[in-house]
VOVOTI-798173 format. One record per residue: residue number from 1; chain; x, y, z of N, C-alpha, C in turn. Coordinates in Angstrom, 1 decimal. Atoms other than C-alpha are relative to their C-alpha. Layout:
N
NUM A X Y Z X Y Z X Y Z
...
// end
This chain:
266
1 A -1.3 -0.5 0.6 9.4 24.0 96.0 -0.1 -0.5 -1.6
2 A -0.3 0.2 1.4 10.4 24.2 92.3 0.5 -1.5 -0.3
3 A -0.9 1.3 0.2 12.6 21.0 92.7 -1.0 -1.2 0.3
4 A 0.7 1.6 -0.3 9.8 18.6 93.8 -1.3 -0.1 -1.1
5 A 1.0 0.4 0.9 7.4 19.2 90.6 0.3 -1.3 -0.5
6 A -0.1 1.2 0.6 7.0 15.7 89.5 1.2 -0.6 0.2
7 A -1.4 0.8 -0.1 10.2 13.7 88.8 1.2 1.0 -0.5
8 A -1.0 -0.6 0.9 12.0 16.6 87.2 1.5 0.1 0.8
9 A -0.9 -0.1 -0.6 14.5 16.7 89.9 1.0 -1.0 -0.1
10 A -0.9 1.2 0.1 15.7 13.3 89.7 0.1 -0.3 -1.3
11 A -0.4 -0.1 1.2 16.0 13.6 85.9 1.4 0.6 0.0
12 A -1.2 -0.9 0.3 19.1 15.8 86.1 1.3 -0.9 0.2
13 A -1.4 0.6 -0.2 22.7 14.0 85.5 0.8 0.9 0.9
14 A -0.5 -1.1 -1.1 24.1 15.6 88.6 1.7 -0.6 -0.5
15 A -1.3 0.0 0.2 27.5 13.9 87.3 0.3 0.9 -1.4
16 A -0.2 -0.6 1.1 27.3 15.8 84.0 0.1 1.6 0.3
17 A 0.3 -1.2 -0.4 27.0 19.1 86.0 1.2 0.5 0.5
18 A -1.3 -0.7 -0.5 30.6 21.0 86.3 -0.2 0.8 1.1
19 A -0.6 -1.2 -0.7 31.7 23.1 89.0 -0.2 1.1 -0.4
20 A 0.1 -1.3 0.9 30.6 26.6 88.2 0.8 1.1 1.2
21 A -0.8 -1.2 -0.7 32.8 29.7 89.4 -0.8 1.3 -0.8
22 A 0.9 -1.3 0.5 30.5 33.0 88.8 0.8 1.2 0.4
23 A -0.7 -1.5 0.0 32.3 36.4 88.2 -1.2 0.8 -0.7
24 A 1.1 -1.0 0.5 29.2 38.8 87.9 0.8 1.4 -0.5
25 A -0.4 -1.5 0.6 29.9 41.9 85.4 -1.3 0.9 0.1
26 A 1.0 -1.1 -0.1 26.4 43.6 86.2 -0.6 -0.3 1.3
27 A 1.0 0.0 -1.5 24.3 44.0 89.6 -1.4 0.2 -0.2
28 A 1.3 0.2 0.2 21.2 42.7 88.9 -0.7 -1.4 0.2
29 A 0.7 1.4 -0.2 20.2 39.0 88.6 0.1 -0.7 1.0
30 A -0.7 0.6 -1.0 22.1 38.0 91.2 0.2 -1.6 0.0
31 A -0.5 1.2 0.4 23.0 34.8 89.3 1.0 -0.7 0.6
32 A -1.0 0.6 -0.3 26.0 34.2 90.8 -0.3 -0.6 1.7
33 A 0.6 0.7 -1.2 24.2 33.0 94.2 -1.2 -0.8 -0.3
34 A 1.7 0.8 0.0 21.1 31.1 92.7 0.4 -1.1 -0.5
35 A 0.0 1.2 0.4 20.4 27.8 91.7 -1.0 -0.1 -1.3
36 A 1.2 0.2 1.4 18.3 28.5 88.6 0.8 0.6 -1.1
37 A -0.3 -0.6 1.2 18.9 29.2 84.9 -1.1 0.1 -0.7
38 A 1.0 -0.2 1.0 16.9 30.5 82.1 0.5 -0.3 -1.4
39 A 0.0 -0.2 1.1 16.7 29.5 78.7 -1.1 0.2 -0.8
40 A 1.1 -0.6 1.1 14.9 31.3 75.5 0.1 -0.9 -0.9
41 A 0.2 0.7 1.2 13.5 29.1 73.3 -0.6 1.2 -1.3
42 A 0.3 -1.2 1.2 13.8 31.6 70.1 -1.0 -0.5 -1.0
43 A 1.0 0.3 1.2 11.6 29.4 67.8 -1.4 0.2 0.3
44 A 1.3 0.0 -0.3 8.4 29.6 69.7 -0.2 1.2 1.1
45 A 0.3 -1.0 -1.0 9.1 32.6 72.1 -0.3 -0.1 1.4
46 A 0.4 0.6 -1.6 9.1 30.8 75.5 1.3 0.2 0.9
47 A -0.9 0.4 -0.7 11.3 31.0 78.3 -0.1 -1.2 1.1
48 A 0.1 1.3 -0.9 11.9 27.9 80.6 1.0 0.4 0.9
49 A -0.9 0.0 -1.1 13.4 28.0 84.1 0.3 -1.3 0.4
50 A -0.5 1.2 -0.7 15.5 25.2 85.4 0.6 0.2 1.3
51 A -0.8 -0.1 -1.4 16.6 24.6 88.9 0.5 -1.5 0.4
52 A -0.5 1.1 -0.4 19.0 22.3 90.4 1.1 0.5 1.0
53 A -0.8 -0.2 -0.7 21.3 22.6 93.5 1.5 0.0 -0.4
54 A -1.7 0.0 0.5 24.6 21.7 91.4 0.0 1.2 -1.1
55 A -0.2 -1.1 1.0 23.6 24.9 89.4 0.8 1.1 0.9
56 A -0.6 -1.0 -1.1 24.6 26.9 92.5 1.6 0.3 -0.1
57 A -1.5 -0.1 0.1 28.2 28.4 92.0 0.7 -0.5 1.0
58 A -0.9 0.5 -1.3 30.9 26.8 94.2 0.6 1.1 0.5
59 A -0.7 -1.3 -0.3 32.7 30.0 94.2 -0.4 1.4 -1.0
60 A 0.5 -1.2 0.7 31.6 33.6 93.3 0.9 1.2 0.4
61 A -0.7 -0.9 -0.2 33.9 36.2 92.8 -0.5 1.5 -0.2
62 A 0.6 -1.1 0.4 32.2 39.7 93.2 0.9 1.1 0.1
63 A -0.8 -1.0 -0.1 34.3 42.6 92.1 -0.6 1.3 -0.4
64 A 0.8 -0.9 0.7 32.5 45.8 91.6 0.9 0.8 -0.9
65 A -0.7 -0.6 1.2 35.4 47.0 89.3 -0.4 -0.4 -1.3
66 A 0.5 0.4 1.5 34.1 45.0 86.6 -1.2 0.3 -0.5
67 A 0.9 -0.8 0.6 31.1 47.0 86.5 0.1 1.3 -0.3
68 A -0.4 -1.3 0.2 32.6 50.1 86.2 -0.2 0.5 -1.8
69 A 0.4 -0.3 1.3 32.1 50.2 82.3 -1.4 -0.4 -0.6
70 A 1.3 0.5 0.5 28.5 49.2 82.2 -0.7 1.4 -0.2
71 A 0.4 -1.1 0.3 26.6 51.9 80.5 -1.3 0.5 1.0
72 A 1.0 -0.3 -1.1 24.0 54.1 82.6 -1.3 -0.8 -0.2
73 A 1.3 0.6 -0.2 20.9 52.4 81.1 0.1 -1.3 0.4
74 A 0.0 1.4 -0.4 22.1 48.9 81.8 0.3 0.3 1.5
75 A -0.2 0.0 -1.5 23.3 50.1 85.2 -1.3 0.3 0.8
76 A 1.1 -0.1 -0.3 19.7 51.2 85.7 -0.7 -1.2 0.0
77 A 0.8 1.2 0.5 17.7 48.3 84.2 0.6 -1.1 0.9
78 A -0.3 1.0 -0.7 19.9 45.8 86.1 -0.3 0.2 1.4
79 A 0.3 -0.4 -1.3 19.5 47.8 89.2 -1.0 -0.3 0.6
80 A 1.6 0.2 -0.2 15.9 47.9 89.0 -0.4 -1.4 0.3
81 A 0.2 1.6 0.0 16.2 44.0 88.6 0.3 -0.4 1.4
82 A -0.2 0.3 -1.2 17.7 43.8 91.8 -1.2 0.5 0.8
83 A 0.8 -0.7 -1.0 15.3 46.0 93.6 -1.3 -1.0 -0.1
84 A 1.0 0.6 0.5 12.5 43.9 91.9 0.2 -1.5 0.7
85 A -0.5 1.4 -0.6 14.1 40.7 93.5 -0.4 0.2 1.6
86 A 0.4 -0.4 -1.6 14.0 42.1 97.0 -1.2 0.3 0.4
87 A 1.2 -0.4 -0.5 10.7 43.6 96.9 -1.0 -1.1 -0.1
88 A 0.8 0.8 0.4 9.0 40.7 95.4 0.1 -1.0 1.3
89 A -0.1 0.9 -1.3 10.6 38.3 98.0 -0.3 0.5 1.4
90 A 0.5 -0.7 -1.5 9.8 40.7 100.9 -1.7 -0.2 -0.1
91 A 1.5 0.3 -0.1 6.2 40.5 99.7 -0.7 -1.0 -0.3
92 A 0.4 1.5 0.1 5.8 36.8 98.9 -0.6 -0.4 1.4
93 A 0.8 0.4 -1.2 3.4 35.3 101.2 1.0 -1.5 0.5
94 A -0.8 1.1 -0.7 4.9 32.4 103.9 1.0 0.7 1.0
95 A -1.1 -0.1 -1.2 7.4 32.5 106.9 1.3 0.0 -0.3
96 A -1.0 0.1 -0.1 10.7 33.5 106.3 0.7 0.8 0.3
97 A -0.5 -1.1 -0.4 12.3 36.2 108.4 1.3 0.4 -0.4
98 A -1.4 -0.2 0.6 15.9 35.6 107.1 -0.1 0.7 -1.3
99 A -0.1 -0.6 1.5 15.0 36.4 103.5 -0.7 1.4 0.0
100 A 0.2 -1.3 -0.3 13.0 39.3 104.7 0.9 0.9 0.6
101 A -0.8 -0.8 -0.2 15.5 40.7 106.5 1.0 0.5 -1.1
102 A -0.9 -0.2 1.1 17.9 40.5 103.5 -0.7 0.6 -1.1
103 A 0.8 -0.4 1.0 15.4 41.5 101.3 0.0 1.6 0.1
104 A 0.1 -1.4 -0.6 14.6 45.0 103.3 1.4 0.7 -0.3
105 A -1.3 -0.5 0.1 18.5 45.8 103.6 0.5 0.2 -1.6
106 A -0.3 0.1 1.4 18.9 44.8 99.8 -0.8 1.6 -0.8
107 A 1.2 -0.8 0.4 16.0 47.4 99.0 0.7 1.4 0.6
108 A -0.8 -1.2 -0.5 17.9 50.1 101.3 1.3 0.3 -0.9
109 A -1.1 0.1 0.9 21.0 49.5 99.2 -0.1 0.5 -1.2
110 A 0.2 -0.7 1.4 19.4 50.3 96.1 -0.4 1.3 0.1
111 A 0.4 -1.5 0.0 17.8 53.2 97.0 0.8 0.9 0.5
112 A -0.9 -0.8 -0.3 20.7 54.8 98.5 1.3 0.2 -1.1
113 A -1.3 0.0 1.3 23.3 53.8 95.6 -0.5 -0.1 -1.8
114 A 0.1 0.2 1.7 21.5 53.1 92.1 0.3 1.1 -0.5
115 A -0.1 -1.5 0.8 21.0 56.8 91.1 1.6 0.3 -0.1
116 A -1.2 -0.1 0.1 24.6 57.2 92.1 0.8 -0.9 -1.1
117 A -0.9 1.1 0.7 26.2 54.3 90.5 -0.6 0.1 -1.6
118 A 0.2 -0.5 1.4 24.2 55.4 87.2 0.6 1.1 -0.6
119 A -0.6 -1.3 0.6 25.1 58.9 86.9 1.4 0.0 0.2
120 A -1.4 0.0 -0.1 28.6 58.4 88.4 0.6 -1.4 -0.1
121 A -0.3 1.5 0.3 29.9 55.2 86.8 1.1 -0.4 0.7
122 A -1.3 0.8 -0.7 33.2 55.0 88.4 -0.2 0.4 1.4
123 A 0.1 -0.2 -1.4 31.7 55.7 91.8 0.0 -1.4 0.6
124 A -0.4 1.5 -0.3 33.3 52.3 93.1 -0.9 -0.2 1.4
125 A 0.6 0.4 -1.4 31.4 52.5 96.7 -1.5 0.0 -0.4
126 A 1.3 0.1 0.6 28.0 52.9 94.9 0.0 -1.4 -0.8
127 A -0.2 1.5 0.8 29.0 50.0 92.5 0.2 -1.2 1.1
128 A -0.5 1.0 -1.0 30.2 47.9 95.5 -1.4 -0.4 0.5
129 A 1.2 0.1 -0.7 26.8 48.5 97.2 -0.9 -0.5 -0.7
130 A 1.1 0.7 0.9 24.6 47.6 94.4 0.5 -1.6 -0.4
131 A -0.2 1.3 0.2 26.7 44.5 93.7 -0.4 -0.7 1.1
132 A 0.9 0.6 -1.3 25.6 43.6 97.2 -1.3 0.1 -0.2
133 A 1.5 0.1 0.1 22.2 44.4 96.7 -0.6 -0.8 -1.1
134 A 0.1 1.4 1.0 22.2 42.1 93.5 -0.1 -1.2 0.7
135 A -0.3 1.3 -0.5 23.5 39.0 95.3 -1.2 -0.1 1.2
136 A 1.1 0.2 -0.9 21.0 39.7 98.3 -1.3 -0.1 -0.5
137 A 1.0 0.3 0.3 18.3 40.0 96.1 -0.4 -1.3 -0.5
138 A 0.1 1.4 0.5 18.8 36.6 94.7 0.0 -1.2 1.1
139 A 0.2 0.8 -1.3 19.3 35.2 98.1 -1.2 0.2 0.6
140 A 1.3 0.2 -0.9 16.1 36.3 99.4 -1.1 -0.4 -0.9
141 A 0.9 0.4 0.8 14.0 35.6 96.3 0.0 -1.8 0.2
142 A 0.0 1.5 -0.4 14.7 31.8 97.5 -1.6 -0.3 0.6
143 A 1.1 0.0 -0.5 11.6 32.8 99.5 -1.1 0.0 -1.0
144 A 0.8 0.1 1.0 9.6 33.3 96.3 0.0 1.7 -1.1
145 A 0.0 -1.4 1.2 8.9 36.1 93.3 -1.5 0.3 -0.2
146 A 1.5 -0.4 0.2 5.6 37.2 92.2 -0.3 0.4 -1.4
147 A 0.5 -0.5 1.5 3.5 39.2 89.3 1.3 0.4 -0.6
148 A -0.9 -1.1 0.9 6.4 41.6 88.3 0.8 -1.3 -1.0
149 A -0.9 0.7 0.7 8.7 38.5 87.1 -1.0 -1.1 -0.8
150 A 1.0 1.1 0.6 5.5 36.1 86.0 -0.3 0.9 -1.1
151 A 0.3 -0.9 1.1 4.8 39.2 83.8 1.2 0.0 -1.3
152 A -1.0 -0.4 0.4 8.5 40.1 82.8 0.7 -1.3 -1.1
153 A -0.5 1.1 0.8 9.3 36.6 81.5 -0.5 -0.2 -1.4
154 A 0.6 0.1 1.6 6.8 36.1 78.5 0.2 1.4 -0.6
155 A -0.3 -1.4 0.7 7.3 39.9 77.7 1.4 0.0 -0.6
156 A -1.3 0.3 0.4 10.8 39.2 77.5 0.3 -0.7 -1.3
157 A -0.2 0.8 0.8 10.5 36.3 75.5 -0.6 0.3 -1.3
158 A 0.6 -0.3 1.4 8.0 37.5 72.8 0.6 1.3 -0.6
159 A -0.7 -1.2 0.4 9.5 40.9 72.6 1.1 0.6 0.2
160 A -1.7 -0.4 -0.3 13.2 40.6 73.5 0.0 1.1 0.5
161 A -0.2 -1.4 -0.8 12.9 43.5 75.9 1.1 -0.6 1.2
162 A -0.9 0.4 -1.1 15.5 43.6 78.8 -0.9 -0.3 1.0
163 A 0.5 0.2 -0.9 14.6 42.1 81.6 -0.2 0.6 1.1
164 A 0.1 -0.7 -0.9 15.2 44.1 84.1 -0.7 1.4 0.0
165 A 1.1 -1.0 0.4 13.6 47.0 82.2 -1.5 -0.1 0.2
166 A 1.8 0.8 -0.3 10.2 45.1 82.3 -0.3 0.4 1.2
167 A 0.5 -0.2 -1.8 10.4 44.8 86.0 0.0 1.2 0.4
168 A 0.1 -1.5 -0.4 10.9 48.5 86.5 -0.9 0.6 -0.5
169 A 1.0 -0.3 0.7 8.3 49.1 84.0 -1.5 -0.4 0.8
170 A 1.4 0.6 -0.5 5.4 46.8 85.6 0.4 0.0 1.8
171 A 0.0 0.1 -1.3 6.7 47.2 89.2 -1.3 0.9 1.0
172 A 1.1 -0.6 -1.0 4.1 50.2 90.4 -1.3 -0.5 -0.3
173 A 1.0 0.8 0.6 1.4 48.3 88.5 -0.3 -1.2 0.8
174 A 0.2 1.4 -0.7 1.8 45.1 90.4 0.0 0.1 1.6
175 A 0.4 -0.7 -1.3 2.3 47.0 93.6 -1.4 0.4 0.4
176 A 1.0 -0.4 -0.3 -0.8 48.7 93.2 -1.3 -1.4 -0.2
177 A 1.0 1.0 0.1 -2.8 45.4 92.0 0.1 -0.8 1.4
178 A 0.2 0.7 -1.3 -1.6 43.7 95.4 0.0 0.7 1.1
179 A -0.1 -1.0 -1.3 -2.0 46.7 97.7 -0.7 -0.7 1.1
180 A 0.5 0.7 -0.7 -4.7 44.8 99.6 0.9 -0.8 1.0
181 A -0.6 1.1 -0.4 -2.6 41.8 100.4 1.4 0.4 0.6
182 A -1.7 -0.3 -0.2 1.0 43.9 101.1 -0.4 1.4 0.7
183 A -0.1 -1.1 -0.4 -0.3 47.4 102.2 0.8 0.0 1.7
184 A -0.3 0.2 -1.4 0.7 46.4 106.2 1.9 0.1 -0.3
185 A -1.4 0.6 -0.1 4.2 45.1 105.3 0.8 1.1 -1.0
186 A -0.5 -1.1 0.6 4.7 48.0 102.6 0.5 1.3 0.6
187 A 0.0 -1.1 -1.1 4.1 50.5 105.2 1.3 -0.1 1.1
188 A -1.4 0.1 -0.8 6.6 48.8 107.5 1.3 0.3 -0.7
189 A -1.1 -0.4 0.8 9.2 49.1 104.7 0.3 1.3 -0.3
190 A -0.3 -1.7 0.1 8.9 52.6 104.2 0.4 0.6 0.9
191 A -0.5 -0.7 -1.4 9.4 53.3 107.9 1.4 -0.2 0.0
192 A -1.8 0.1 0.1 12.7 51.5 107.6 1.0 0.7 -1.1
193 A -0.9 -0.8 1.0 13.7 53.3 104.6 0.0 1.5 0.1
194 A 0.0 -1.4 -0.2 12.8 56.6 106.0 -1.0 0.7 -1.0
195 A 1.2 -0.7 1.0 9.9 57.2 103.5 -1.4 0.2 0.7
196 A 1.2 0.0 -0.9 7.0 58.9 105.0 -1.4 -0.4 -1.3
197 A 1.0 0.3 0.8 3.3 58.0 103.7 -0.2 -1.1 -0.1
198 A 0.4 1.7 0.1 3.3 54.2 104.1 -0.2 -0.5 -1.4
199 A 0.0 0.5 1.3 2.1 52.4 101.0 0.2 1.1 -1.1
200 A 0.0 -0.8 1.0 1.4 55.5 99.0 1.4 0.7 0.0
201 A -1.4 -0.8 0.2 4.7 57.0 99.9 1.0 -0.7 -0.6
202 A -1.2 0.7 0.4 6.6 54.2 99.1 -0.2 -0.4 -1.6
203 A 0.2 -0.1 1.3 4.8 53.9 95.5 0.4 1.5 -0.4
204 A -0.7 -1.2 0.7 5.6 57.5 94.9 1.5 -0.1 -0.1
205 A -1.5 0.3 0.3 9.2 56.6 95.6 0.4 -0.8 -1.2
206 A 0.0 1.0 1.2 8.9 53.9 93.0 0.1 0.8 -1.6
207 A 0.2 -0.8 1.3 7.7 56.4 90.4 1.0 1.0 -0.3
208 A -1.0 -1.0 0.4 10.3 58.8 91.2 1.2 -0.7 -0.5
209 A -1.2 0.4 0.6 13.3 56.7 90.8 0.1 -0.5 -1.4
210 A 0.2 0.3 1.6 11.8 55.2 87.8 0.5 1.1 -1.0
211 A 0.0 -1.0 0.9 11.6 58.6 86.3 1.5 0.8 0.1
212 A -1.3 -0.7 -0.2 15.1 59.8 87.7 1.1 -0.8 -0.9
213 A -1.0 0.9 0.9 16.7 57.0 85.7 -0.4 -0.3 -1.3
214 A 0.2 -0.1 1.6 15.0 57.6 82.5 -0.9 -1.2 -0.3
215 A 0.9 1.2 0.0 12.6 54.4 82.9 -1.2 0.5 -0.6
216 A 1.3 -0.5 0.5 9.4 54.8 80.8 -1.0 -0.7 0.9
217 A 1.2 0.4 -0.8 6.0 54.5 82.3 -0.6 -1.5 -0.6
218 A 0.9 1.4 0.3 4.4 51.9 80.1 0.9 -0.8 -0.7
219 A -0.7 1.2 0.6 5.1 48.7 78.4 -0.2 0.6 -1.5
220 A 0.4 -0.3 1.1 3.9 50.1 75.2 1.2 0.8 -0.8
221 A -1.0 -0.8 0.5 6.9 52.7 75.2 1.1 -0.9 -0.3
222 A -1.3 0.6 0.0 9.4 49.9 75.4 -0.1 -1.3 -1.1
223 A 0.3 0.8 0.7 7.7 48.1 72.6 -0.9 -1.3 0.3
224 A 0.8 0.7 -0.4 4.9 46.1 74.1 -1.1 0.1 -1.0
225 A 1.2 -0.1 1.3 2.0 45.3 71.3 -1.1 -0.4 0.9
226 A 1.3 0.1 -0.9 -1.4 45.4 73.1 -0.8 -1.4 -0.6
227 A 0.6 1.0 0.5 -2.3 42.7 70.6 0.2 -1.2 0.4
228 A -0.3 1.4 -0.5 -0.5 40.0 72.2 -0.1 -0.1 1.5
229 A 0.3 0.1 -1.4 -2.0 40.6 75.6 -0.6 -1.3 0.6
230 A 0.5 1.4 -0.3 -3.8 37.3 75.5 1.2 -1.1 0.1
231 A -1.1 0.9 -0.2 -0.8 35.3 74.8 1.0 0.2 1.1
232 A -0.8 -0.5 -1.1 1.0 37.3 77.3 -0.5 -0.6 1.4
233 A 0.8 0.4 -1.2 -1.6 36.6 80.0 0.0 -1.8 0.3
234 A 0.0 1.8 -0.2 -1.7 32.6 79.3 1.3 -0.2 0.6
235 A -1.0 0.3 -0.5 1.8 32.5 79.6 0.6 0.4 1.5
236 A -0.5 -0.3 -1.5 2.4 34.5 82.9 -0.8 -0.8 1.0
237 A 0.8 0.6 -1.2 -0.4 32.7 84.8 0.6 -1.6 0.1
238 A -0.6 1.2 -0.3 1.7 29.4 84.6 1.5 0.2 0.0
239 A -1.4 -0.1 -0.4 5.3 30.9 84.9 0.2 -0.4 1.6
240 A -0.4 0.3 -1.6 7.1 29.6 88.2 -0.3 0.9 0.9
241 A 0.3 -1.2 -0.6 6.7 33.1 89.5 -1.1 0.4 0.5
242 A 1.2 -0.2 -0.5 3.6 33.4 89.5 -0.8 -0.4 1.4
243 A 0.4 0.6 -1.1 2.8 31.3 92.5 0.8 0.7 1.4
244 A -0.6 -0.8 -1.0 4.7 33.7 94.9 -0.6 1.3 0.2
245 A 0.6 -1.4 -0.3 2.4 36.4 94.3 -1.1 0.1 1.0
246 A 0.4 0.1 -1.5 0.7 37.5 97.4 -1.7 0.1 -0.1
247 A 1.5 0.3 0.6 -2.9 37.5 95.2 0.0 -0.9 -1.0
248 A 0.0 1.2 0.6 -3.5 34.4 93.6 -0.3 0.6 -1.8
249 A -0.1 -0.7 1.2 -2.9 35.5 89.5 -0.9 -0.9 -0.9
250 A 0.8 1.0 0.9 -5.5 34.0 86.9 -0.3 1.2 -1.2
251 A 0.3 -0.7 1.5 -6.6 35.0 83.4 -0.5 1.1 0.2
252 A 0.9 -1.1 0.0 -9.3 37.4 84.4 1.0 1.0 0.7
253 A -0.6 -0.9 -0.8 -7.3 39.4 87.0 1.3 0.6 -0.7
254 A -1.3 -0.3 0.5 -3.8 39.5 85.1 -0.2 0.6 -1.6
255 A 0.1 -0.8 1.4 -5.1 40.3 81.6 -0.1 1.7 0.1
256 A 0.2 -1.4 0.2 -6.6 43.9 82.8 1.5 0.6 0.6
257 A -1.5 -0.7 -0.4 -3.1 44.3 84.8 1.0 0.1 -1.4
258 A -0.9 -0.3 1.0 -1.2 43.8 81.5 -0.6 1.2 -0.7
259 A 0.4 -1.1 1.0 -3.5 46.3 79.8 0.1 1.4 0.6
260 A -0.3 -1.5 -0.7 -2.9 49.1 82.5 1.4 0.1 -0.3
261 A -1.3 -0.3 0.1 0.7 48.4 82.5 0.5 0.3 -1.7
262 A -0.2 0.0 1.5 0.6 48.3 78.4 -0.1 1.6 -0.1
263 A 0.5 -1.4 0.5 -1.5 51.7 78.3 0.9 0.7 1.2
264 A -0.6 -0.9 -1.0 0.3 53.4 81.2 -0.9 0.6 0.9
265 A 1.0 -0.3 -1.0 -2.8 53.4 83.4 0.1 -0.4 1.4
266 A -0.5 0.2 -1.2 -1.8 53.6 86.8 -0.9 0.3 1.1
// end
């Protein structure tokens, strides 16, 4: 568990952490049900993730009407972030049937509502379902995340790109990279979602929904410079999310993964 690394957990001044009431205004991160926070160090372009049970909000008020004003591109990117949370949690190794169940239902909600929420911003039913999908994704990823987030954190820190957008772009590349370890699980998920073709059918749906939402196919198209690939790879393999990837991430295998995602070679 992240909280058991060294004595980090015991260093927190629990009396200095005030109760938190969370009121989400996007449907993506799921921070309203999480015990983590992210701090960006702009001086050296790194992101640090902190964990503590006291960061978990005491009260969360989820009102989908607060997301009505979100512009389409933010609705799409945050929604794909919610999808990445449930998808990586579902694919993470380990035994956690409860998280898996929450994750696959969260993915279904995204599949059936994200495009409507993006195109019909006042569709309160779609907005409500996406808000549910977001908090379900963050609940499920207590099981773990993986390569998408391990790549997204350094990219976001170095290039100041939107986190959900990065996850959306790298999603098919990471799925393909992990195929050997997750093919059976993804086929089961595809069947639940009514997608034909097993792993290949699910990957095709990911590409289709990205295109439908206007999301770019490569990292280069959102401003990621391949000249930074070594720096990004070094940061990704030590990211806390890397440990949840179904295939162990190393400099040797994540560098070509970054290259493919930057150049758009799937």
